[in-house]
N, C-alpha and C positions, 0 to 999 in steps of 0.2 A: 762365515766366521768373523767374529768380532774382531775389530782393529784393535791394535795395542794404542792405549792413550800415549800422547807425546810425553806426559810427565813420567810415563815409564820405561822411557825407549834409550838408556845408554846405546853406544854405539854399537851395530851388527857385527863391525870388523873383528878379526881375531882378537881375544880378549887377554888381559892378564891372568883371567881365570884359567883360560885355556891352557897357557903355558904352564900355570902350576900344577894343574892336574897331569898334564903330560909328565912332569918331572916326577911326580907321586905315583905312577904307573908300576914302577918296579916293587915299591913297598906294597902296592896294593896287591900285586900276585903273590907277594909273600904270605899276607895277611889271608887271603882268599885261600891259599893251599894250606893253612893252619885250620881254618874253619870248616872247610870242606872233610878235613881229616877225621871230626867227630862224626860218628854214624849215628846223628841224631834223628832217628825215625821216632815219633812220639807213640810207639805201640810196644809195651813192654813185653809181648808175647814174641817179638821179632828182635827187638834190641833191648839191652839193659838200659835201665832209666838212667845211669850214670852216664851215658853218652850225651843226654840233653842236658844233664845238669852241668857238665864240664862245657858244653857249648854256651850255656847260659852264663856261666862264669867268664868265659872268653869275652862275650859281649859286653859284660858288666865292667871287666878291666879295660875295654877299648873304650868305652864311654867316659871311664873315669881318667883316661890318659888323654882325654881331649876336655879335660877341666869340667866336665859336667857335674852338676850337683845332685843331691838326694838320689844317687844310685841305686836302684834296689831291683833284686829279684822277687818278683811277685809269685807266690804260691796260688795258683788259679783253682777254681772249683774242680775241675777235671784231674786234677793230680799233676798237671803240668806247670812248667815255669815261663814268666815272661819279663824282660827286662825293662826296665824305666830309667830314663834320665832326663834332666834339666839343664840347659844352658840359658842364663839370662842373656838378655839383649838390651840395647840402649833403653832408657827410661822411655814409656810410651809408645815403643815398637809393637808392632802385631805380634800375636804368637802363632807359631806354624808347628803343627804335630806330625812328625815324620814316621812313616811305619815299616817294617819290614819282618820277616819271619827266619827263625834260624831252624825251623824243625823242616825236615825233608821227606819226601816219598822213597818207599823202599828201594833198594836198587834194583828188585827184580832178579832177573836171570843175571846174575854176576858173571857167569861164565860168557855171556853174549857182548861183556862190554869189552871193547878192544885194548882199552887200559883201565887199572882197578878204579871203580866206583867213588873211593874215599881217598883218593891220591890224585890231586889237581895236575894235570899232564898235559902240556902244549904239542900237539901233533902238527903234521907238516902243513895243514891248512891254517895254521895261526890261531887256531880257536883252543881255548882252556877246557878241557874236559874233567868232570867230576859230577856227583849227585850234588845237587844245591848250587851249582857254579853260577847259573841264572836263576834259579828259583829255590830260595829267595836269599841266599847267603851272599850271593854277587850284589844283590839290593842292599844289603846292610853294608856292603863296602863302597857301593856306590854314595851312600848318605855320608861315610866318613870322608870321602875323597872332597864332596862337595864342600864340608865344612872346614876340611883344612885347607883347602884352596880359598876359601873367603877368609879364614884367619891369617892367611899368608898376605892378603891384600886388603887390608885394612879392616877387618875384623865382619863379624857375622851380622848382618844389621837388624836381624828380628831375635825375638824370644825363640828357642828351640825347645820342643819337647820329643823324645823319641821313645818309641815303644816298640820292642821287638818280641814277637810272638811265638810260643814255642810250642804250639798244637794247631797249626792253621791247616796243615795237610790231613789232619784227623778229622775235623769238622765236629770237633766235642764240644766247643763254645766255651772253652773256660776262660780266656780274656774278655768274650761278649759279657758273661756273667759278672765278672770281676768288674768291669766298668761300669756296669749297671749298679752295682754295690758300692762303688767310689766314684759317682760322676765327676766330681771336682778335678780328679787326677788327669783325665786327658782332654779339658777344655783348650779350646783353639780356635781361632779365626780362621784358620784353613787348615786342612787336613791332605797330606800328601801321601797318596798310598804308593809305595815303590814295589809292588807286587804285581804289576801288570805287563805290559810291553808294545812292542812296535809291530805294526801289520807285517813289515817285513824289515829285514838288515837294512839301516839306512834311511829309513822312512820314519821321521818323528811321529808319534801316534798317541794321542790321549785316548783312555777307554771310557766311554760314556755309557755304558750299559754292561752288567754282570748277571748271568743266569744264576739263579740260586740252585739249592741242592737238597733232594732228600735221599736218606739212604736206609734201606730196609734189610734185615736178614731174613730169608724164609728157608723153613726148614719142612719136608715131607716125610711121612712116615707112614708104610703100609704094613708091613710085618713084624714079627717079634723077632725075625733075625734072617739073614739071608738065605737063600734056597738053591737048592741044585737046578740050573734053567732047563737040564732035559727032562728032569722029574717034575718039575712044577711050573716050568714056562709056558705063558699062554694064559691061563684063569690067574695066575697069581699075579697080585696088582705090582709093578715094579715101580719102585719110588722113585728112580731115577727117571725111568719114563715119563712118569707123571710130573716131575719137576718140570723136564724140558717143554712139555705140553703146556705147563703154566707159564713157563718163560716166554715162549713164543706167543702167547696171547696177547703178549704187550706190544707187538708190532703188526701193522696190516701188511698184505702181500706187496705194496710199494715199499716197504720197511720205514712209513712213517709211525712214530709213537702214539699209541692208541691206549691211554688210561681211562678208564670208565669215567666219567665226569670231568675229565680235564681239557681246557680249552688246548688246540694245536694249531690255531689259524693265526697266529701273529704276522705282523709285516716288519719289514726293516727300512726305516727312511733314509738312512744314512748311505756310507760309500758300499758299493757293490764288492763281491768277492768272486770274482771269476771262477767257473768251475775248472779250467784248465791249471789254475793257479793252485785250488784248493788240492786238486788232484795230486799235484807236486810237492805241496807243502805235506799232506797226509801220508804221501809216499804209496798212493793206492795203486796195485798191480796193473798192468794193461789189461784192457778188456773188462775189468771188473767194473760194475756198476754201482754209482754212490746210492746211498739208501734215502728213501723219503722223495718228497715232491715240493714244489716252491723253489725260489733262489735260494743259491747257497748260504747267502746272508742272513736270511729268514731261517733257516734249518739249523745254522750252527750259533746265531745269536738271538732270535727272538721265539722260538719254539720249543718245547719239551723235548728231551732226549735220553732215553732210557739206554743204560748200558748194564750189562752181566758183568761184574767186577771179578768174580770169583765163583767156583762152584767146588764142592767138597763131594768128591766120587771116586771110586779106585781108578788108580792111571792105568793107561795101557799096557804099560810095562809089569808083567807081574800078576795081571788080571786074569781071575778065575771064572768059570763059565756058571756064575750064580745070578739070580735075581737079586736086585737090592731091595734092602729092606726099609733105608733111609739117604735122603740126598739134601742138601741146603745148598744155598746159594746168596750171595751179597749183591745187591741190586741198587744202582744210582739212578735216580732221577734228576736230570737238570731241567729247570723252570725259569721261564721268562717273566720280566717285571711285570707287574699286575697280579700274579699267583702267589699266594700267600704259602709260604714253606710248611707250616703247621698242617694247611689244609692237604697241601700235596702228599705229605706223610700219610694222612687219613686215607686219602683216595688211591695211593698206591699199596697200602696195607688192603684195602678193602679189594680192590682187584685182584690181587694176587690170591688173597683168601677164596674170591668167589669163582677162581679159574681153575683150581685144582680138580681135575678128574676123578672119578671113581669113587668120591666121597672118602678119598684119602683125607689122613689126619694133617693138618696143616699148623705150624705154628710160625709168627711173625714179631721181628723185634726191631724198632725203629733204633738206629744206632748213630744217626747224625743229621743235621739240618742246617740249612743256612739261606738266609733271606736273598733274592735277586736285589739288583740295585741300580738305578737310574741319576745319571748327575745332571746337572744344569750348566752347560757348556756356555751359557752367555754371560757368566759371573765375571768381576773382575781378575778374579784369580786364573781363570782361564785364558783371558787376555795377556796376563803377564808370562805364563808358560808359553803361550803362542810364539812371543817374543824371544824367550829364553831359547826356546828348540830351533827357533830359525838361526840364533847366534850359534848354537852348539853344532848344527848341522849344515853350515854353510850357506844359508839361506835357503833351504829346503823347508816349505812351508809345512804347518802341522797338519797331521790328519785326525778325524774324529771316528773310531770304530767302536764295536762291541767285543764282548769276550764270552765266549762260551762257558769258562769255568766260574767257580764261585771264591768269594772273599766275604765270608760270613759278618766279619767285623764292619764292612760299610755300613750295612744299615742300622746297627747298633749306634755307630757314630753318628748317623744321620738323625737316629731318633733323640739320641741324648743331646745333641748340640745343633737343633735346627737352623741356626744362623749361621753356622760354619760351611765354608765352600770345599767339598771334597773334591780332589783330583786323583787321576789313576794313571800311573806312568811305570816303566820298568825296564828291565832287559831282555824279558823273554821275546822270541821271533821266531818264525817256523825252524829255522834251522837249530835253535835250542834244543829242541826235541825233550822238553821238560816233562817230567813223569814217564819218560821212556828210558832205555837203556841209551847208553852214551851222550847223556845230556851236556851240554856245553855253554860256552859263554863268548861271544867275539869280544875281544878285548877292546875295540873300537867302539863297540856300543857301550861298554862300561865306560869308557874313558868320555865319549861325547855324553852321555847322560848323566853322569857327572858334573860335567860343564851345563848341563842345562839345569840342574838341579840348582846348582849354586846361581846361576845368573836368574832363575826363577826367584830365589829368596831375595836378591838385590832390586829386581823389579818390583816385586811385589812390597818391600819395604817401602819404596818410592812412591807407591800410590798412597801413602799414609792409610791405609786401611785399618 
C-alpha cells in the first residue's frame, strides 16, 4: 500500500472535521428520512415517474442550499433525470467530481420488511432502515455532510462538482450517454464514486475492481395457447419446462457460470474473502454448499456470475393443470474486468438462443449493460484517501477489495477523462443488505465516511494536484 506523502498529512488525531460531522448527524438523519420517503425506483412499470422527479428536485434544492452554482436537473437519453452542481474552490485548486445516485432498487416484498421500506426507521440495533439508506441516498447525504464540515472549518479547499444519477440501478445508461454528449460537464482531476462500501462494518475499504453487467430478457413460446395437462401433457412442448432447461444450461454441475465462449477462470490477487465470513454475510443456510469452484474472492470479484432475476409463469397459488404455452425470464450476467460488456451481451444472447430445447421459438432482448472497471490504486489520490480513512477510523488501515456489483458510469468517466484518478468508497457493508429487504445503514459508518471524504478533500488539495 503506498504511503501518504508528508505534505499531505494533517494530524491523524481527532479532527475539527470529526467534531463538526458529529454535530451535523441529527440533521443528516432528518434529511435522509426525507430522501428515503421518495419511492424513486426508475421503472415506470412499478412506480410513477413523479417519484423520481420529486427526488431529483430535492437533491437540486439541497445543492442550491449549499451555494452550488449552475445547479441543473439533466434530462438524460433514457428518460430519467440526473442532478448536477458546481461549487467553485480557491483559484488554482484541483477539481473533484463527487458522485452518488438517488434512484433505488424496488422494495421487493414489502410485507417482508419489518418496518416500511420508504420510511427511515431506527431500530434497537441502532441502524437506520429504509430503501436507499445505504445505496445510495445515504451516499449523497454523506457528501453533503463532508462539504458542510469543511465549510465550518475554513472552507472547501477544492473545486467540487457533484453529479447525482437517476437511473443507476436500472443500468439503462442515460447518464453515460449524456456525459458522452457533454464531455466538458464532468471534467475533473479526481473522481470520487460514493456508491461502493467497506468490506465490513468498521473496516475502511476502497474498491479497486467492479464487475460489469449484461442484462437480457428471454422468452420461450411453444403453443398457440395453454393446454390441459391431462389431455396433452407428455408430447405437448411445455414452454416453462423448455425455459427451465435453457436457464439450467448456464451453470455446470458445480454451480460455475458457463456461457459459451466466455472465459471463467479469472484470478484475484488482492485480499481474501474467507468462506465462513462469506457464508455469514450472505446468510447461507446451514448445510447448503456454495456454488462454484475457486476461492470465494475469485468467484465474487473476478469471474462471471449468472443470476436469474425473475421468471414470468403462473404462481403456485391458483395454478391450473395446464401445459404452458409461453414463459420468459430476466437474466443478469456479471462480468470481470477484461471482458467487454457488449461482447458479453452477444455471448449471453447466443447461449440462450442455442440452448432452447425442442426447437421451441425463442426471443431475446438486451435490456441493459455496463462495463467492468479496474482502478489504479498507486495514484496520489489513493495515498490521500488512505490517510483520510486512517483519521476517520481511528488509525485503522485502509483495505483494497473488489466488488461484484456494477457502476456502469465508471468506465464512461475513465474513457472520457483518462488522466483523472477514480476512487470508489461508500456506505455499503454486508449488514446493510442493499438490494434486499430491510436495507439499512449504520449511522456510525455514515459519520466516519463523511469525515473521510472531508479529510480526503483537504489532503488532496494539499498535494497541489
